C-alpha positions in Angstrom: 1.5 26.9 3.7 0.1 30.2 4.9 -0.7 30.1 8.2 -4.4 30.8 7.7 -4.8 27.8 5.9 -2.2 25.4 7.7 -4.5 23.2 10.2 -4.1 23.8 14.0 -3.4 20.9 15.9 -3.2 19.7 19.8 -1.0 17.1 21.3 -3.0 14.7 24.0 -0.1 13.3 25.9 3.1 14.8 27.3 5.0 11.5 27.9 8.7 10.5 26.7 7.4 10.1 23.3 5.8 13.5 23.0 9.0 15.0 24.3 11.6 13.1 22.4 9.9 12.1 19.0 6.7 14.4 18.5 7.8 17.6 19.2 11.3 17.5 17.4 9.7 15.9 14.5 7.1 18.5 14.1 9.8 21.2 14.5 11.2 19.9 11.4 7.8 20.8 9.4 6.5 23.9 11.2 5.3 25.2 7.9 2.4 22.6 7.6 0.7 23.2 10.8 0.0 25.4 13.9 0.4 23.6 17.2 -1.9 25.3 19.4 -2.1 23.0 22.7 -0.6 20.3 24.6 -2.7 18.3 27.1 -1.9 16.0 29.8 -3.9 14.5 32.9 -1.6 16.7 35.3 -0.6 20.4 35.1 3.2 19.3 36.0 3.3 16.8 33.1 1.5 19.2 30.5 3.8 22.1 31.7 7.2 19.7 31.0 6.3 19.0 27.8 5.1 22.5 26.7 8.5 23.9 28.2 10.2 21.6 25.4 7.9 22.8 22.8 7.9 26.4 23.3 11.7 26.2 21.8 10.2 25.9 18.3 6.6 26.8 18.9 6.4 29.8 21.1 2.7 30.3 20.9 1.7 26.7 22.1 -0.4 26.8 25.2 -0.7 24.2 28.5 -4.2 22.4 28.9 -4.4 19.7 31.6 -7.4 17.9 33.3 -11.1 17.5 32.3 -11.3 21.5 31.7 -8.4 21.4 29.4 -9.6 18.8 27.5 -13.1 20.1 27.2 -11.4 23.5 26.3 -9.3 21.8 23.4 -12.7 19.8 22.3 -14.8 23.0 22.2 -12.1 25.1 20.3 -13.4 25.0 16.5 -10.0 26.1 15.1 -8.1 22.9 16.4 -9.2 20.8 13.8 -6.4 17.8 14.3 -5.3 15.9 17.5 -2.6 13.6 17.8 -3.3 11.4 20.8 0.0 9.7 22.3 -1.3 8.2 25.5 -1.0 5.0 27.6 -2.1 2.1 25.2 -5.5 1.3 27.4 -6.6 5.1 27.2 -6.0 5.8 23.7 -8.9 4.4 21.9 -11.4 5.7 24.4 -9.6 9.0 23.9 -9.8 9.1 20.0 -13.8 8.2 20.3 -14.2 11.2 22.2 -12.3 13.6 20.2 -13.8 11.7 16.9 -17.3 12.6 18.2 -16.2 16.0 18.7 -15.4 16.0 14.8 -11.6 16.1 15.3 -9.4 14.4 12.9 -7.3 12.0 15.1 -3.8 10.5 14.7 -3.5 7.8 17.3 -0.3 5.9 18.3 -0.9 2.2 17.6 -2.5 0.3 20.9 -0.6 -2.6 22.5 -3.6 -3.8 24.5 -4.7 -7.1 23.5 -6.0 -7.7 19.9 -9.5 -9.0 20.5 -9.8 -6.0 22.7 -8.6 -3.8 20.0 -10.9 -4.9 17.6 -14.1 -4.7 20.0 -13.3 -1.2 21.1 -12.5 -0.4 17.2 -16.1 -1.3 16.1 -17.8 0.1 19.0 -16.1 3.2 18.3 -17.1 3.3 14.6 -20.9 2.3 15.6 -21.2 5.1 18.2 -19.3 7.7 16.4 -22.0 7.2 13.2 -24.9 7.3 15.2 -23.7 10.4 17.2 -22.8 12.1 14.1 -26.1 11.0 12.4 -27.9 12.2 16.0 -29.5 8.7 16.2 -29.7 6.3 19.2 -26.9 3.6 18.8 -28.3 0.2 18.9 -26.4 -2.9 20.6 -24.2 -4.6 18.0 -21.8 -7.7 18.7 -18.1 -6.3 18.8 -15.5 -7.8 16.5 -13.0 -10.5 17.3 -11.1 -10.8 14.4 -9.6 -8.5 11.7 -12.1 -9.6 9.0 -15.0 -8.8 11.4 -13.5 -5.6 12.1 -13.1 -4.4 8.7 -16.6 -5.9 7.8 -18.1 -3.3 10.5 -15.3 -0.5 9.2 -16.8 -1.2 5.6 -20.6 -1.0 6.6 -20.4 2.2 8.9 -18.1 3.9 6.5 -20.5 3.4 3.6 -23.4 4.8 5.9 -21.2 7.9 7.2 -20.3 8.6 3.5 -23.9 10.5 3.7 -22.9 12.5 6.5 -21.6 16.2 5.5 -18.5 15.8 8.2 -16.8 12.6 8.7 -13.5 13.0 10.8 -10.3 11.1 10.0 -9.0 8.4 12.1 -5.5 7.4 11.4 -3.3 5.1 13.7 0.2 5.9 13.4 3.1 3.5 12.2 6.2 4.9 11.5 7.7 2.2 9.8 5.5 2.0 7.0 7.3 5.6 6.3 10.9 4.8 6.7 12.5 5.5 3.6 14.9 2.2 3.9 11.4 0.1 4.0 10.1 1.7 1.2 13.2 2.1 -1.0 14.0 -1.6 -0.1 10.3 -2.7 -1.3 11.3 -1.4 -4.6 14.3 -3.6 -4.7 12.9 -6.8 -3.5 11.9 -8.1 -7.1 15.5 -8.0 -8.4 16.5 -10.7 -6.1 14.0 -13.0 -7.9 11.7 -15.5 -6.1 11.6 -15.3 -2.4 13.8 -18.5 -0.8 13.9 -17.3 3.1 13.3 -14.6 5.3 15.1 -13.6 8.6 14.1 -11.1 10.9 16.7 -10.5 13.9 15.6 -8.0 16.8 18.2 -7.7 19.7 16.8 -4.6 22.0 18.3 -3.0 24.8 15.4 -2.5 27.5 17.0 -2.1 30.7 17.2 0.3 33.3 19.0 2.8 31.3 16.2 2.9 29.1 13.8 5.8 29.7 10.6 3.2 28.8 11.8 0.6 31.2 9.9 1.9 34.2 6.4 2.4 32.5 3.9 0.8 34.2 1.3 0.0 31.6 3.8 -2.3 29.3 4.0 -4.3 32.1 0.0 -4.7 33.0 -0.3 -7.5 30.4 1.6 -10.8 28.8 4.1 -9.6 26.7 3.9 -6.0 27.1 7.3 -5.1 25.7 7.0 -7.6 23.0 4.1 -6.1 21.7 5.2 -2.8 22.0 8.5 -3.0 20.3 7.8 -6.0 17.9 4.6 -4.5 16.3 7.0 -2.1 14.6 9.4 -4.9 13.3 6.3 -7.0 11.9 5.4 -3.7 10.1 8.5 -3.7 8.6 8.3 -7.2 7.6 4.8 -7.1 5.8 5.7 -3.7 4.2 8.9 -5.3 2.7 7.8 -8.5 1.2 4.3 -7.2 0.4 2.8 -10.6 1.6 0.7 -11.5 4.4 1.7 -14.5 7.2 -0.5 -17.3 6.9 0.7 -19.6 10.0 3.5 -19.7 12.7 4.8 -21.7 15.4 6.8 -20.0 18.3 8.7 -21.0 21.3 9.0 -18.1 23.9 11.1 -17.9 27.1 11.0 -15.6 30.2 14.7 -15.1 31.0 15.1 -11.4 32.6 12.9 -11.2 35.7 13.2 -7.5 35.5 10.8 -7.6 32.3 7.3 -9.1 32.0 7.1 -12.5 30.4 8.0 -13.6 28.0 10.7 -11.4 27.1 12.2 -13.5 24.1 10.5 -15.0 20.9 11.7 -17.5 18.4 9.1 -18.0 15.5 9.1 -19.8 12.2 6.6 -18.4 9.8 5.1 -18.9 6.5 4.1 -16.2 3.7 1.0 -17.0 1.7 3.1 -16.9 -1.3 4.7 -20.3 0.5 8.6 -18.6 1.5 9.3 -19.6 5.0 11.3 -17.4 7.5 12.3 -16.8 11.0 11.5 -14.0 13.5 13.8 -13.7 16.5 13.5 -11.2 19.0 15.5 -10.5 22.4 13.9 -7.7 24.5 17.1 -7.1 26.6 20.0 -8.0 24.6 23.8 -7.9 26.1 25.0 -7.2 22.6 27.6 -4.1 22.6 25.2 -2.5 20.1 22.5 -0.6 21.6 20.3 -2.5 19.6 20.7 -4.9 16.5 17.7 -5.0 14.0 17.9 -6.7 10.7 15.5 -7.6 8.1 17.2 -10.3 5.5 15.5 -11.8 2.3 17.2 -14.5 0.6 16.1 -14.7 -3.2 17.0 -16.9 -6.3 18.9 -14.2 -7.7 20.5 -12.4 -4.8 20.1 -11.4 -1.3 18.4 -8.0 0.1 19.2 -6.6 3.6 18.0 -3.9 5.8 20.0 -3.4 8.9 19.9 -0.7 11.4 23.3 1.4 11.6 25.1 4.8 12.1 26.5 6.8 9.0 28.5 10.2 9.7 26.9 10.4 12.9 23.2 9.9 11.7 21.1 7.2 13.1 19.4 5.2 10.1 19.2 1.8 8.3 21.8 0.5 5.8 20.5 -1.3 2.8 22.5 -3.8 1.0 21.6 -5.7 -2.3 24.0 -8.4 -3.3 23.5 -10.0 -6.5 24.6 -13.8 -7.6 26.3 -12.4 -10.5 28.9 -10.8 -8.1 27.4 -7.2 -8.2 26.2 -5.3 -5.2 24.8 -1.9 -4.1 24.5 -0.1 -0.7 22.7 2.6 0.5 22.2 4.4 3.7 18.9 6.0 4.9 18.3 8.2 7.6 15.5 7.8 10.1 12.4 10.0 9.0 9.5 7.6 9.5 8.0 9.7 12.3 8.4 12.8 10.2 7.0 11.5 7.1 3.8 9.9 8.8 3.1 13.3 10.6 3.6 14.8 6.9 1.0 12.7 5.9 -1.7 13.1 8.3 -1.4 16.9 8.5 -1.7 16.8 4.6 -5.1 14.8 4.9 -6.2 17.0 7.4 -5.5 19.7 5.4 -7.2 18.3 2.3 -10.4 17.5 4.6 -10.5 20.9 5.9 -10.7 22.2 2.3 -13.6 19.6 1.5 -15.7 20.3 4.3 -19.2 18.7 2.8 -17.1 15.7 1.2 -16.0 12.2 3.1 -12.5 12.3 4.3 -9.7 10.2 2.7 -6.3 8.7 4.6 -3.3 7.2 3.4 -3.9 3.4 3.5 -0.5 3.3 5.7 -2.3 5.0 8.5 -5.4 2.6 8.4 -6.6 0.7 11.2 -6.6 -2.6 9.4 -2.6 -2.4 8.9 -1.9 -2.1 12.4 -4.4 -4.6 13.6 -2.8 -7.0 11.5 0.7 -6.2 12.8 -0.6 -6.8 16.4 -2.5 -10.0 15.2 0.8 -11.6 14.0 2.4 -11.0 17.5 -0.6 -12.1 19.3 -0.3 -15.4 17.4 3.3 -15.7 18.5 2.6 -15.3 22.1 -0.4 -17.7 21.6 1.9 -20.1 20.1 4.5 -20.0 22.8 1.8 -20.6 25.3 0.8 -23.6 23.6 4.4 -25.1 23.3 5.1 -24.2 19.7 1.7 -25.1 18.3 0.8 -24.0 14.6 -1.1 -20.9 14.9 -2.8 -18.4 12.2 -3.1 -15.0 13.0 -6.2 -13.6 13.9 -6.3 -11.7 10.8 -6.0 -14.8 8.6 -8.7 -17.0 10.5 -11.9 -17.9 8.8 -14.9 -16.2 10.5 -18.9 -17.1 10.0 -19.1 -13.9 7.7 -17.1 -12.8 4.9 -15.1 -9.4 5.4 -16.8 -6.6 3.0 -14.7 -5.3 0.3 -12.0 -7.7 0.5 -12.4 -8.9 -2.9 -11.9 -5.5 -4.5 -9.4 -4.6 -1.9 -7.1 -7.6 -2.4 -6.2 -9.8 -5.3 -7.0 -13.2 -5.0 -3.6 -14.9 -3.4 -2.8 -18.6 -3.8 -3.0 -20.5 -1.1 -5.2 -18.5 1.0 -7.9 -20.5 3.0 -10.7 -17.9 2.3 -13.3 -18.8 -0.1 -13.5 -15.3 -1.9 -9.4 -15.4 -2.3 -9.4 -19.3 -3.9 -8.8 -19.3 -7.4 -11.9 -19.3 -9.2 -12.8 -20.5 -12.8 -14.4 -17.7 -15.0 -15.2 -17.7 -18.8 -16.5 -14.2 -19.4 -17.5 -13.2 -23.0 -14.5 -11.8 -24.5 -14.9 -9.1 -27.6 -12.3 -7.5 -29.7 -9.8 -10.5 -30.3 -8.6 -10.1 -33.6 -9.2 -6.6 -34.3 -8.0 -3.0 -32.5 -10.9 -2.4 -29.8 -12.5 0.7 -30.9 -9.9 1.4 -33.7 -7.7 3.4 -31.3 -4.5 2.0 -30.1 -4.8 3.8 -26.5 -7.8 1.7 -25.8 -6.2 -1.9 -26.1 -5.4 -3.5 -22.7 -2.3 -5.7 -21.9 -3.4 -7.3 -19.2 -3.5 -10.9 -20.2 0.2 -10.9 -21.8 3.0 -11.7 -19.5 5.0 -8.7 -19.2 8.3 -8.7 -20.6 10.8 -5.7 -18.7 13.0 -3.6 -21.2 15.5 -0.8 -20.6 14.9 1.8 -23.3 17.2 4.4 -24.8 15.9 6.9 -27.1 18.7 9.0 -29.0 17.0 11.9 -30.8 19.8 14.5 -31.6 23.0 16.2 -30.6 23.9 20.1 -30.8 27.5 21.9 -31.0 29.4 19.1 -31.2 33.3 20.2 -31.3 35.2 19.4 -34.6 38.6 17.4 -34.2 41.9 19.0 -35.6 41.3 17.7 -39.0 38.4 19.5 -39.4 36.0 16.8 -40.6 33.5 15.2 -38.4 31.5 12.1 -38.8 29.3 11.7 -35.3 27.5 8.4 -34.5 26.2 7.3 -30.8 27.3 4.3 -29.0 24.9 3.0 -26.2 26.7 0.4 -23.8 24.9 -1.7 -21.2 27.1 -4.4 -19.8 28.3 -6.5 -22.7 25.4 -5.3 -25.0 26.3 -2.5 -27.5 24.0 -0.6 -29.7 25.3 2.0 -32.4 23.4 4.6 -34.6 24.5 5.3 -38.0 26.9 8.2 -38.9 26.6 11.2 -40.2 29.6 13.0 -42.2 30.7 16.6 -41.5 27.8 17.2 -39.3 28.0 19.1 -36.0 24.2 18.9 -35.3 22.9 15.5 -36.3 19.5 13.8 -35.7 19.2 10.2 -35.3 15.9 9.4 -33.6 17.0 5.9 -32.5 15.6 3.8 -29.9 17.4 1.0 -28.2 15.7 -1.9 -26.3 17.8 -3.8 -23.9 16.1 -7.0 -22.2 16.1 -6.9 -18.6 16.4 -10.4 -18.1 20.1 -10.5 -19.6 21.3 -7.1 -18.3 24.6 -7.7 -15.8 25.4 -4.0 -15.5 24.8 -1.2 -12.8 24.9 1.9 -15.4 24.3 2.9 -18.8 26.7 4.8 -21.0 26.0 6.8 -24.0 29.1 7.9 -26.0 29.0 10.2 -28.9 31.8 9.2 -31.1 33.7 10.6 -34.3 34.2 7.6 -37.0 37.2 7.5 -38.4 39.2 5.1 -40.7 41.7 4.0 -37.9 40.6 4.7 -34.5 37.0 6.4 -33.7 37.5 9.1 -31.3 35.3 9.7 -28.3 33.7 13.3 -28.3 31.9 13.0 -24.9 29.6 10.7 -22.8 26.8 10.6 -20.6 26.3 7.9 -17.8 23.2 6.8 -15.8 23.1 4.5 -12.8 20.4 2.0 -13.6 18.7 2.2 -10.0 17.7 5.8 -10.8 16.3 5.2 -14.3 12.3 5.7 -14.1 9.5 3.1 -15.1 6.9 3.8 -17.6 4.2 1.2 -18.3 1.2 2.0 -20.6 -1.2 3.8 -20.1 1.9 6.1 -19.2 3.4 7.6 -22.0 7.2 7.4 -22.9 9.5 9.4 -20.9 10.1 12.8 -22.9 13.8 13.3 -24.2 15.8 16.2 -22.6 18.9 17.8 -23.3 22.3 16.9 -21.6 25.7 18.4 -21.4 28.2 15.7 -22.6 31.1 15.0 -20.2 34.7 13.5 -20.7 36.4 10.6 -19.4 37.2 12.3 -16.1 33.5 13.1 -15.5 33.8 16.8 -16.3 31.3 18.6 -18.2 32.4 19.8 -21.7 32.1 23.5 -22.8 30.4 22.7 -25.9 28.4 19.6 -27.0 24.9 18.3 -25.8 22.8 15.4 -26.4 19.0 14.9 -26.2 17.7 11.7 -25.1 15.5 9.6 -22.6 16.0 6.5 -20.8 13.5 4.5 -19.1 12.1 1.2 -17.8 9.0 -0.3 -19.9 7.4 -3.3 -21.3 6.8 -4.9 -24.7 3.7 -2.7 -24.4 5.6 0.3 -24.9 4.8 2.6 -28.1 8.6 2.3 -28.9 8.9 -1.2 -28.8 8.2 -2.6 -32.1 10.5 0.2 -33.7 13.3 -0.3 -31.5 16.8 -1.9 -31.9 16.7 -5.0 -29.8 19.8 -6.2 -27.8 18.3 -9.8 -28.5 18.3 -9.4 -31.9 21.5 -7.5 -32.8 22.1 -9.1 -36.0 18.8 -8.1 -37.5 18.9 -4.9 -39.2 16.5 -1.8 -38.5 14.5 -2.5 -41.8 13.8 -6.1 -40.6 12.7 -5.5 -36.9 9.1 -5.2 -38.1 9.2 -8.6 -39.2 10.4 -10.1 -36.0 8.4 -8.1 -33.5 4.4 -8.0 -33.1 3.3 -4.5 -33.5 0.3 -5.0 -31.2 -0.5 -7.2 -28.1 -4.1 -7.7 -28.2 -6.4 -8.6 -25.1 -9.5 -7.3 -24.0 -9.7 -4.5 -21.2 -11.2 -6.5 -18.2 -12.9 -5.3 -14.8 -14.1 -6.6 -11.7 -18.0 -6.4 -11.0 -18.5 -6.6 -7.5 -22.3 -7.5 -6.3 -22.7 -6.7 -2.7 -26.0 -8.4 -2.0 -27.5 -6.7 1.3 -30.8 -7.3 2.0 -34.7 -7.9 0.7 -37.6 -6.4 1.9 -41.4 -7.1 1.5 -40.8 -10.3 -0.4 -44.1 -12.5 -1.4 -43.7 -16.2 -1.4 -46.2 -18.6 -2.8 -47.6 -19.6 0.6 -48.4 -16.6 2.5 -48.6 -18.1 5.8 -44.9 -19.8 5.1 -41.7 -17.7 6.1 -39.3 -18.2 3.1 -35.6 -19.6 3.1 -34.2 -17.2 0.6 -31.0 -16.9 -1.4 -30.0 -14.5 -4.3 -28.9 -15.7 -7.6 -26.5 -13.4 -10.0 -26.0 -14.3 -13.4 -23.7 -12.1 -15.8 -23.3 -14.0 -19.4 -22.3 -17.4 -18.6 -20.9 -16.6 -15.0 -23.4 -17.4 -12.2 -22.8 -17.2 -8.5 -25.3 -17.5 -5.4 -25.2 -16.2 -1.9 -25.8 -18.5 1.0 -29.2 -19.2 2.1 -30.1 -16.6 4.8 -29.9 -18.5 7.9 -33.3 -16.8 9.2 -36.3 -17.4 7.8 -38.2 -14.0 6.8 -39.5 -11.9 4.2 -37.0 -9.5 4.8 -34.0 -11.4 4.7 -30.2 -10.1 4.9 -26.7 -11.7 3.6 -24.4 -8.7 3.1 -22.4 -10.9 0.9 -20.0 -10.1 -2.3 -20.1 -11.7 -5.7 -17.5 -11.1 -7.9 -17.4 -11.4 -11.6 -15.2 -10.6 -14.5 -16.4 -8.8 -17.2 -14.9 -7.2 -20.6 -15.8 -4.2 -22.3 -18.0 -3.1 -23.9 -20.2 -4.7 -21.2 -22.9 -6.0 -23.5 -24.1 -8.7 -21.1 -26.4 -7.3 -18.3 -26.3 -8.5 -14.5 -29.6 -10.7 -13.8 -30.3 -10.9 -10.4 -32.8 -13.1 -9.0 -34.2 -14.0 -5.5 -35.2 -17.8 -4.9 -37.0 -19.6 -2.2 -36.0 -23.1 -1.4 -39.0 -25.1 -1.0 -38.1 -28.7 0.0 -35.3 -29.9 -2.7 -36.6 -27.1 -5.2 -36.1 -23.3 -5.6 -38.9 -21.1 -6.4 -38.6 -18.0 -8.3 -39.8 -15.0 -6.0 -38.7 -12.0 -8.5 -35.9 -10.8 -10.3 -34.3 -7.4 -11.7 -32.2 -6.8 -14.8 -28.9 -4.3 -14.4 -27.2 -3.2 -17.6 -23.6 -2.9 -16.6 -23.2 0.8 -18.3 -25.2 1.9 -15.3 -22.8 0.2 -12.7 -20.7 2.9 -11.6 -16.8 2.3 -11.7 -14.7 2.9 -8.5 -11.5 4.3 -9.3 -10.4 5.0 -5.7 -11.3 3.7 -2.5 -14.4 5.7 -1.7 -17.3 3.6 -0.9 -20.1 3.1 -3.5 -23.2 4.3 -2.0 -26.1 1.2 -1.8 -29.4 1.5 -3.6 -32.8 0.0 -3.8 -33.8 -2.0 -6.9 -37.5 -3.3 -7.8 -37.8 -6.9 -8.3 -40.4 -8.0 -10.8 -42.5 -11.0 -11.1 -44.6 -11.5 -14.3 -44.2 -7.8 -14.7 -45.8 -7.1 -11.4 -43.5 -5.3 -8.8 -43.3 -8.0 -5.9 -40.6 -6.3 -3.6 -37.5 -4.6 -3.4 -33.9 -5.9 -3.0 -31.0 -3.6 -1.9 -27.5 -4.0 -3.5 -24.4 -2.1 -5.0 
């Protein structure tokens, strides 16, 4: 990236983490940014960090104190700031910089969770009104993740109308560690999860540079929170499921550390799987630190463990399957580098789109970090209560629902939230028994249970070398474990063309590689001309609407793996489902005895199902309602009907002609959206409900939300006997 386009950034903080992590990691990606300044409270601290940085960034300048901070704030060329301060100071500093229009990457704060949520909502509230040049009214602060997310969604929808909305990102490098990311891709191979073990043995003693830091000792579980939050993040990232409840027994053994310094916790995930989380802050293990995530499944075991290979620190990943097969990989640490890359990329994009709202990678969101901290807070609380069963604050029910939860999360079995519970829906479904729109591309496959297949398309070969007899009758043999598929052979042809597709059922595969051999058919013994071998772990996945993988040329190899001088084969290998275009015409490993001409009689050509959508109706408020009795304040609720589905909000707790709800109602609808939304406002009078007005919205005018950008709210007129009676606001 050219220096003129690269964002100019500053670092706020000059402590150990800045010197040992931030500066070295930034030095690995110098072409993505310009480091303009490093700030600290004291001149001495700032200069010590700048001295380290100037080895890589000779033009970085030193700033300190209030005057230096003010210079950074007023410097319009500095668009991004990394805030790396002591826990209790980071949120306040981030607020000040966000108000100045700077994009902020903040290290996760280890202050108590409720304080974090309160400061978060206060910050966003004041930031919005500051940018909008309005006076901020007083609002209650959030106590839970749900309340914080509700405030975030509300203020984000408001601030989306501003010309400049700065990025606020919270760093968590374990969500970017390659070992965790790649292990998450492997988790499906071990089948249903049975048990999870997380073991952390730290080495927080006087030789550790962080041991003497005072702020970690100023609240209960300082080192537990500061260290453990990363391993909880790794756990949540790996299993892709939230912790619903836990029980912990904590102890305080090493008196040089703040209590507690040991946690032994039993937890249960929302999917029903249970596990243990054991953390020792200062272990006497001969290893510097022992960190492990282990997931036991029905079909195998996946383990991620800290280690060293060829002098490089990182994580070893091992996958041991029930059938005896195993795989192992090693990934060097790069989480800090990758999260910095992501933040800088988001800042660069925001700088190019000055008049649009900014976007951040979800892994850098406050909600993710807050949920990590909430789990550790629950462990500390349970230990304080002698192992009492505790739900993390992020899972506790609140008086108001979290705005945006329905469209951001799938409804999960076992959740205590009403909006996550299973709901019976019966939308009008069209298109059954016909091709919707007459075009195969418009057919969805969402209602059919997916079956996984490994596809191999053999197209053609060229420049195949003849044997000594001068005749050459080539064919291709595809082998995956015990399964073998063969094309027809051509007589005396050096450039044959087959156009065969082979489909191997993933459920029955017991191999780690695919072998594609070109052979010469002979009366006595077929001779191998050349082959290509693919590792199954490297095979890409393609699922509609993605197209099948395009074939490409590969140079054939001999049995020793050396490239042949002549001879190439064109083919494609990919993972897919029965929805793939190649499925109905492919040779199938589970129907090997059926000839190619008979495949069409045993395989369905098309799996028909409608294209379904979620319709989210966010009922916010009404204004100027006219009840039947003018001197009576109405008790209002809103009823929304879509086809044969009907949902109601709660009755507004405050009697008013301007009631407020801010509730979400979710419907399932099928294309082509023939049924409208009928929104009715009703007044509870005794045991009856009186009609106050309604509006009808065709689904064709409802915007489709294909990303995480907020949908702006709108006012809609309510009608009563064709007379406008008031207005209702919703989106």
